[in-house]
Residue frames relative to the residue before (quaternion, step in Angstrom):
aa qw qx qy qz dx dy dz
M 1.0000 0.0000 0.0000 0.0000 0.00 0.00 0.00
K 0.3371 -0.7400 0.5497 0.1915 3.57 -0.81 1.01
I 0.2802 -0.7391 0.5891 0.1676 3.53 -1.05 0.83
N 0.3252 -0.7224 0.5782 0.1951 3.54 -0.84 0.99
I 0.3746 -0.7702 0.4744 0.2037 3.56 -0.30 1.31
K 0.6503 0.5155 -0.3332 0.4476 3.60 0.88 -0.85
Y 0.6487 0.5028 -0.3228 0.4714 3.59 0.99 -0.78
L 0.6388 0.5272 -0.3209 0.4593 3.57 0.99 -0.83
I 0.6443 0.5019 -0.3170 0.4822 3.59 0.95 -0.88
Y 0.6264 0.5362 -0.3315 0.4584 3.57 0.99 -0.83
Q 0.6629 0.5070 -0.3088 0.4563 3.58 0.92 -0.90
V 0.6471 0.4972 -0.3159 0.4840 3.58 0.94 -0.87
F 0.6350 0.5397 -0.3156 0.4538 3.54 0.97 -0.91
C 0.6645 0.5094 -0.3061 0.4530 3.59 0.91 -0.90
V 0.6124 0.5424 -0.3502 0.4562 3.58 1.02 -0.73
Y 0.7183 0.4477 -0.2486 0.4710 3.56 0.96 -0.83
L 0.4417 0.6579 -0.4815 0.3745 3.58 1.21 0.21
F 0.6522 0.4658 -0.2991 0.5178 3.53 1.26 -0.41
D 0.2608 -0.7805 0.5573 0.1104 3.53 -0.72 1.11
I 0.4011 -0.7434 0.4837 0.2293 3.58 -0.45 1.24
S 0.6773 0.4936 -0.3037 0.4532 3.58 0.93 -0.83
N 0.7030 0.4135 -0.2492 0.5223 3.57 1.25 -0.25
N 0.5797 -0.6269 0.3500 0.3852 3.59 1.09 0.80
M 0.6499 -0.5632 0.3009 0.4122 3.56 0.96 0.97
Q 0.3215 0.7342 -0.5248 0.2867 3.56 1.05 0.73
L 0.5327 -0.6109 0.4804 0.3351 3.53 -1.10 0.70
T 0.0912 -0.7988 0.5940 0.0280 3.57 -0.84 1.01
N 0.6438 -0.4911 0.4092 0.4207 3.52 -1.30 0.24
P 0.5065 -0.6774 0.4297 0.3162 3.64 -0.70 0.99
S 0.6626 0.5341 -0.3239 0.4134 3.59 0.98 -0.73
T 0.6443 0.5020 -0.3375 0.4680 3.60 1.24 -0.05
T 0.5598 0.6035 -0.3972 0.4059 3.60 1.24 0.03
I 0.6018 -0.5742 0.4187 0.3644 3.55 -1.20 0.54
L 0.6432 0.5243 -0.3428 0.4404 3.60 0.97 -0.72
Y 0.5981 0.5347 -0.3577 0.4778 3.58 1.09 -0.60
S 0.6595 0.5094 -0.3052 0.4610 3.57 0.94 -0.89
I 0.6194 0.5302 -0.3416 0.4674 3.59 1.04 -0.75
E 0.6665 0.4991 -0.2933 0.4697 3.57 0.89 -0.97
E 0.6435 0.5276 -0.3095 0.4601 3.57 0.99 -0.88
A 0.6508 0.5121 -0.3089 0.4678 3.59 0.98 -0.85
I 0.6441 0.5164 -0.3167 0.4671 3.58 0.97 -0.86
K 0.6743 0.4939 -0.2988 0.4606 3.59 0.88 -0.91
A 0.6444 0.5124 -0.3226 0.4670 3.59 1.00 -0.79
Y 0.6509 0.5102 -0.3123 0.4674 3.57 0.97 -0.85
R 0.6649 0.5030 -0.3074 0.4587 3.59 0.89 -0.90
K 0.6405 0.5260 -0.3232 0.4567 3.59 0.99 -0.82
M 0.6653 0.4900 -0.2957 0.4794 3.60 0.91 -0.94
S 0.6696 0.5190 -0.2965 0.4409 3.56 0.90 -0.97
L 0.6585 0.5088 -0.3162 0.4555 3.57 0.89 -0.91
K 0.6297 0.5362 -0.3322 0.4535 3.57 0.94 -0.88
N 0.7136 0.4528 -0.2585 0.4679 3.59 0.87 -0.93
I 0.6281 0.5300 -0.3336 0.4619 3.59 1.03 -0.75
K 0.6503 0.5391 -0.3142 0.4333 3.59 0.97 -0.88
T 0.6172 0.5367 -0.3604 0.4485 3.62 1.14 -0.46
V 0.6807 0.4601 -0.2793 0.4970 3.60 1.22 -0.44
I 0.7749 -0.0280 0.0610 0.6285 3.58 0.86 -1.04
S 0.3291 -0.8187 0.4412 0.1638 3.54 -0.28 1.28
D 0.7444 0.4234 -0.2389 0.4577 3.61 1.09 -0.52
I 0.6212 0.5345 -0.3524 0.4519 3.60 1.12 0.48
T 0.2944 -0.7460 0.5742 0.1646 3.55 -1.11 0.76
I 0.6861 -0.4553 0.3580 0.4403 3.56 -1.31 0.15
D 0.6691 0.5009 -0.3069 0.4552 3.58 0.86 -0.92
Q 0.6445 0.5126 -0.3227 0.4666 3.58 0.98 -0.80
A 0.6524 0.5015 -0.3134 0.4739 3.59 0.97 -0.85
L 0.6348 0.5341 -0.3247 0.4542 3.57 0.99 -0.80
I 0.6483 0.5080 -0.3108 0.4744 3.57 0.96 -0.86
L 0.6439 0.5145 -0.3253 0.4636 3.59 0.95 -0.83
Q 0.6330 0.5281 -0.3293 0.4604 3.58 0.98 -0.82
I 0.6714 0.5107 -0.2961 0.4480 3.57 0.91 -0.93
I 0.7601 0.3857 -0.2347 0.4673 3.59 0.73 -0.98
E 0.5006 0.6096 -0.4465 0.4225 3.57 1.24 -0.12
E 0.6867 0.4736 -0.2661 0.4830 3.58 1.09 -0.76
K 0.8081 -0.0725 0.1112 0.5740 3.59 0.93 -0.88
D 0.4276 -0.6762 0.5338 0.2738 3.55 -0.93 0.87
L 0.0107 0.7983 -0.5993 0.0587 3.56 -0.75 1.09
T 0.5519 -0.5797 0.4628 0.3811 3.53 -1.26 0.28
Q 0.6652 -0.4983 0.3847 0.4015 3.50 -1.29 0.40
T 0.6538 0.5185 -0.3042 0.4594 3.59 0.99 -0.84
E 0.6435 0.5216 -0.3233 0.4576 3.60 0.94 -0.85
I 0.6640 0.4918 -0.3018 0.4755 3.57 0.96 -0.86
A 0.6200 0.5455 -0.3441 0.4468 3.60 0.94 -0.85
D 0.6712 0.4894 -0.2967 0.4710 3.58 0.93 -0.87
L 0.6458 0.5367 -0.3160 0.4416 3.59 1.02 -0.77
I 0.7916 0.3064 -0.1511 0.5066 3.58 0.94 -0.86
F 0.4919 -0.7162 0.3934 0.3004 3.57 1.28 0.43
K 0.4363 0.6610 -0.4863 0.3691 3.56 0.92 0.95
D 0.4527 -0.6353 0.5342 0.3257 3.56 -1.08 0.65
Y 0.6605 -0.5679 0.3267 0.3668 3.56 -1.16 0.60
A 0.6187 0.5373 -0.3521 0.4522 3.60 1.06 -0.64
S 0.6543 0.4941 -0.3113 0.4804 3.60 0.94 -0.85
M 0.6393 0.5312 -0.3234 0.4523 3.55 0.97 -0.86
T 0.6296 0.5350 -0.3307 0.4560 3.59 0.97 -0.81
R 0.6559 0.5042 -0.3121 0.4670 3.59 0.93 -0.89
I 0.6585 0.5074 -0.3121 0.4599 3.61 0.91 -0.91
V 0.6745 0.4960 -0.2948 0.4605 3.57 0.88 -0.95
N 0.6356 0.5268 -0.3401 0.4504 3.59 0.93 -0.80
L 0.6420 0.5033 -0.3211 0.4810 3.59 1.04 -0.72
L 0.6468 0.5128 -0.3222 0.4635 3.61 0.97 -0.81
V 0.6384 0.5062 -0.3202 0.4834 3.58 1.05 -0.76
K 0.6531 0.5256 -0.3075 0.4502 3.58 0.91 -0.94
K 0.7100 0.4341 -0.2403 0.4997 3.58 1.07 -0.82
K 0.4292 -0.7432 0.4098 0.3091 3.56 1.40 -0.01
Y 0.3718 0.7087 -0.5037 0.3252 3.58 1.09 0.76
V 0.7872 0.0973 -0.0502 0.6069 3.59 1.19 -0.57
V 0.2329 -0.6956 0.6456 0.2124 3.48 -1.39 0.21
K 0.2935 -0.7472 0.5794 0.1411 3.50 -1.12 0.78
K 0.1002 -0.7983 0.5933 0.0274 3.56 -0.66 1.12
I 0.3019 -0.7628 0.5529 0.1457 3.53 -0.67 1.18
N 0.4570 -0.6718 0.5186 0.2663 3.56 -0.96 0.94
E 0.4341 -0.7319 0.4629 0.2484 3.57 -0.70 1.08
K 0.6760 0.4927 -0.2919 0.4638 3.59 1.11 -0.65
D 0.7852 0.0844 -0.0361 0.6124 3.57 1.14 -0.64
R 0.2792 -0.8235 0.4752 0.1346 3.55 -0.06 1.32
R 0.5639 0.5916 -0.3900 0.4242 3.61 1.27 -0.17
V 0.6799 0.4790 -0.2677 0.4865 3.57 1.26 -0.45
A 0.0242 -0.7894 0.6132 -0.0171 3.56 -0.87 1.02
V 0.2171 -0.7510 0.6117 0.1214 3.56 -0.91 0.98
L 0.2761 -0.7653 0.5628 0.1461 3.55 -0.96 0.92
N 0.0855 -0.7740 0.6269 0.0256 3.53 -0.99 0.95
I 0.4199 -0.6989 0.5216 0.2514 3.54 -0.96 0.90
T 0.3457 -0.7313 0.5526 0.2008 3.58 -1.03 0.80
K 0.6984 -0.4155 0.3501 0.4658 3.54 -1.32 0.02
K 0.6428 0.5201 -0.3172 0.4644 3.59 0.97 -0.86
G 0.6427 0.5239 -0.3128 0.4632 3.58 1.03 -0.79
K 0.6507 0.5045 -0.3082 0.4766 3.57 1.00 -0.83
E 0.6352 0.5183 -0.3267 0.4704 3.58 1.01 -0.78
A 0.6306 0.5328 -0.3290 0.4585 3.58 1.03 -0.79
I 0.6592 0.4953 -0.3082 0.4745 3.59 0.92 -0.87
N 0.6331 0.5243 -0.3347 0.4607 3.59 0.97 -0.78
Q 0.6658 0.4891 -0.2970 0.4788 3.59 1.01 -0.78
L 0.7307 0.4610 -0.2362 0.4447 3.58 0.98 -0.86
T 0.5132 0.6943 -0.4099 0.2940 3.60 1.11 -0.59
P 0.6722 0.4740 -0.3344 0.4601 3.67 0.78 -0.80
T 0.6503 0.5122 -0.3139 0.4650 3.60 1.01 -0.77
I 0.6381 0.5216 -0.3233 0.4650 3.58 0.97 -0.83
K 0.6529 0.5010 -0.3096 0.4763 3.59 0.95 -0.87
E 0.6553 0.5121 -0.3050 0.4640 3.58 0.96 -0.87
N 0.6187 0.5416 -0.3388 0.4573 3.59 1.01 -0.80
R 0.6786 0.4897 -0.2872 0.4661 3.57 0.90 -0.96
E 0.6483 0.5129 -0.3162 0.4654 3.58 0.97 -0.84
N 0.6520 0.5123 -0.3133 0.4629 3.59 0.95 -0.85
A 0.6655 0.5072 -0.3047 0.4550 3.57 0.94 -0.88
M 0.7480 0.3920 -0.2087 0.4933 3.60 1.03 -0.75
N 0.3450 0.7682 -0.4759 0.2537 3.58 1.32 0.08
G 0.8332 0.1943 -0.1614 0.4918 3.58 -0.88 0.97
I 0.6131 0.5061 -0.3571 0.4903 3.59 1.25 0.12
S 0.3746 -0.7514 0.5003 0.2118 3.58 -0.66 1.11
N 0.6407 -0.5063 0.4040 0.4123 3.57 -1.26 0.35
N 0.6225 0.5430 -0.3358 0.4526 3.58 1.04 -0.75
E 0.6545 0.5000 -0.3051 0.4780 3.59 0.96 -0.86
L 0.6525 0.5090 -0.3138 0.4655 3.59 0.97 -0.83
N 0.6449 0.5140 -0.3190 0.4671 3.59 0.98 -0.82
N 0.6607 0.4982 -0.3066 0.4704 3.59 0.95 -0.86
L 0.6346 0.5218 -0.3237 0.4693 3.57 1.00 -0.82
H 0.6432 0.5277 -0.3155 0.4564 3.56 0.94 -0.92
K 0.6597 0.5035 -0.3028 0.4686 3.59 0.91 -0.91
T 0.6621 0.5102 -0.3029 0.4577 3.57 0.95 -0.89
L 0.6594 0.4991 -0.3094 0.4694 3.58 0.93 -0.87
K 0.6213 0.5290 -0.3400 0.4674 3.61 1.04 -0.74
K 0.6336 0.5178 -0.3344 0.4676 3.61 1.03 -0.73
I 0.6357 0.5159 -0.3304 0.4697 3.58 0.96 -0.83
I 0.6432 0.5199 -0.3182 0.4635 3.58 0.94 -0.90
K 0.6619 0.5007 -0.3051 0.4670 3.58 0.91 -0.91
N 0.6514 0.5234 -0.3136 0.4510 3.59 0.97 -0.85
C 0.7194 0.4297 -0.2393 0.4905 3.58 1.10 -0.70
D 0.4604 0.7032 -0.4416 0.3139 3.58 1.22 -0.22
I 0.0829 -0.8167 0.5710 0.0103 3.54 -0.70 1.14
């Protein structure tokens, strides 16, 4: 059974509409921590896409992320989808675009034709080399004014939330 990630996030989000400190009263969603997390992610993606497009106009954040991942290690399409929290249909569309743009090649496993390993091409490596300074700058801008201690505490807190939601 496939799990619809967006629906799952929606369900978790709805649970957090109730504020425990407020006797489980329904609160405005925009005042919950999960809303703030989602808002931060969307703001980061918007800033990143804008900056990435100034370097390579035909690449998206997800495509750049996939290139970064497979530059380090050849993985299957399914493994990458799980790493970047994409459903398999979305991953297929993204990969097909990367193949069409000649950033990756898709090699079908001869023993199991359902399995495809992605390999980065020379063009894909050149794209990552061009994008790396922008990606680093995006991350630095997003973390500007946040101490290492604050980042460590945030990381620990997010890991606790993930553990609490683990089903």
